[in-house]
C-alpha positions in Angstrom: -22.8 -11.6 20.6 -23.5 -8.3 18.9 -23.4 -7.5 15.2 -20.5 -8.6 13.2 -18.5 -5.7 11.7 -19.0 -4.8 8.1 -15.6 -3.1 7.7 -12.1 -3.8 9.1 -9.5 -1.1 9.1 -6.0 -1.7 10.4 -2.8 0.5 10.8 -0.5 -1.2 13.2 3.3 -0.8 13.9 5.9 -3.0 15.4 3.7 -6.1 14.8 2.8 -8.1 11.6 -0.7 -7.9 10.3 -0.5 -11.7 10.2 -0.4 -11.6 14.0 -2.8 -8.7 14.7 -5.6 -9.3 12.2 -6.9 -12.9 12.5 -9.4 -12.2 15.4 -10.9 -9.2 13.6 -11.1 -11.0 10.3 -12.8 -14.0 11.9 -15.4 -11.7 13.5 -16.2 -9.8 10.2 -19.6 -10.4 8.6 -20.0 -12.0 5.2 -19.6 -9.1 2.7 -17.3 -7.2 5.0 -14.6 -5.2 3.4 -11.1 -4.5 4.8 -8.6 -1.7 4.2 -5.2 -2.4 5.6 -2.0 -0.4 5.7 0.8 -2.8 5.0 4.2 -1.7 6.4 6.8 -4.0 4.9 9.4 -3.2 7.5 7.1 -5.0 10.1 6.3 -7.9 7.8 9.8 -8.8 6.6 11.9 -10.9 8.8 14.6 -9.4 11.0 17.2 -10.4 8.5 15.7 -8.0 6.0 15.9 -5.0 8.3 18.8 -2.7 8.5 19.8 0.2 10.7 16.9 2.5 11.8 14.3 -0.2 11.1 14.4 0.4 7.3 14.4 -2.5 4.8 18.0 -3.2 3.7 16.8 -3.4 0.1 13.9 -0.9 -0.5 13.1 -2.9 -3.7 11.8 -5.7 -1.4 8.9 -3.5 -0.1 6.4 -4.5 -2.8 7.4 -8.1 -2.8 6.9 -8.3 1.0 3.5 -6.4 0.7 2.4 -8.9 -1.9 3.2 -11.8 0.5 0.8 -10.2 3.0 -1.9 -10.1 0.2 -1.2 -13.8 -0.5 -1.6 -14.6 3.2 -4.9 -12.7 3.4 -6.2 -14.3 0.2 -5.4 -17.7 1.7 -7.8 -17.2 4.6 -11.1 -19.0 3.8 -13.7 -16.5 2.7 -11.4 -13.6 2.1 -10.5 -12.3 -1.4 -7.9 -9.6 -2.1 -9.3 -6.7 -4.2 -6.0 -4.9 -4.7 -2.7 -3.8 -3.4 -1.6 -0.2 -4.1 1.4 2.0 -3.0 0.2 4.4 -0.4 0.5 8.0 -1.6 2.0 8.9 1.8 5.4 7.5 2.8 6.0 6.2 6.3 7.6 8.8 8.6 11.0 7.2 8.3 10.8 7.0 4.5 9.6 3.4 4.3 7.2 2.6 1.4 3.8 1.5 2.6 0.9 -0.1 0.7 -2.9 -0.1 1.0 -4.5 -3.6 0.7 -8.2 -4.0 0.0 -10.2 -7.2 0.5 -13.7 -8.5 0.8 -15.1 -11.4 2.8 -17.1 -13.3 0.2 -18.5 -15.9 2.5 -18.9 -17.3 6.0 -19.1 -15.3 9.2 
């Protein structure tokens, strides 16, 4: 093995961060930081998505993003630093969020 990464950055579409991130998070070094773009339309269940891939209720965006933060904070060693609305909207108008975290322990 090589060196464990000190930083994890993720911007994925059409897949949940919960599915895409676990291998990268597990490889990260103790003290690593993560900056993740949360796209609620890909985190909410199909029942929450309307025509055009938009959330049926845009008010759900922050709640769904918070659930991703809860998931990340539940992974041993990882601690959420903050969740903030992205200053840039998704190309289709969906609200997106920046999620910051740090790996406090373990490699």
